[in-house]
C-alpha positions in Angstrom: -12.5 15.8 6.1 -10.3 17.2 8.8 -7.1 15.2 9.6 -7.9 14.8 13.3 -11.7 14.2 13.1 -13.7 11.2 12.1 -16.4 11.7 9.5 -19.2 9.5 8.1 -17.7 9.9 4.6 -14.3 8.5 5.5 -13.6 4.9 4.7 -13.3 2.2 7.4 -9.6 2.0 6.4 -9.1 5.7 7.0 -10.9 5.4 10.4 -8.6 2.5 11.3 -5.6 4.7 10.6 -6.8 7.3 13.0 -6.4 5.2 16.2 -5.8 1.5 16.9 -9.0 1.7 19.1 -11.2 1.9 16.0 -11.3 -1.9 15.5 -12.5 -2.4 19.1 -15.1 0.3 18.8 -16.5 -1.2 15.6 -16.5 -4.7 17.2 -18.5 -3.3 20.2 -21.1 -2.3 17.6 -21.1 -5.8 16.1 -18.9 -4.9 13.2 -15.9 -7.3 13.0 -13.0 -8.1 10.8 -12.6 -4.6 9.3 -8.8 -4.7 9.4 -8.8 -7.6 7.1 -11.9 -7.0 5.0 -11.3 -5.9 1.4 -14.3 -3.6 1.7 -12.5 -1.5 4.4 -10.8 0.5 1.6 -14.1 1.5 -0.1 -16.9 1.2 2.5 -17.6 4.4 4.4 -18.6 4.7 8.0 -22.0 5.9 6.9 -22.4 2.7 4.9 -21.3 0.6 7.9 -24.0 2.4 10.0 -26.6 1.6 7.4 -25.6 -2.0 7.0 -25.4 -2.7 10.7 -28.3 -0.4 11.9 -26.0 1.8 13.9 -27.0 5.3 14.8 -24.4 7.4 13.1 -24.0 10.0 15.8 -23.5 7.3 18.4 -20.7 5.8 16.4 -19.1 9.2 15.8 -19.2 10.0 19.5 -17.6 6.7 20.4 -14.8 7.2 17.8 -14.2 10.8 18.8 -14.1 9.8 22.4 -11.4 7.2 21.7 -9.2 9.9 20.1 -9.8 12.2 23.0 -8.6 9.7 25.6 
């Protein structure tokens, strides 16, 4: 996992540390409360995609776009 890139195998907590925009992006996909959820430290972005029926590449594009802004 590169330090400046999101990946599906990173945990939600790791993604939240990448940019403060992560929570808003996840909320836009119907995923809420990640900053306070105990699962954030163990659940990966891939698992979130599976649980919430999110197309993984669409989520990755949104997250990478937030870092690029």
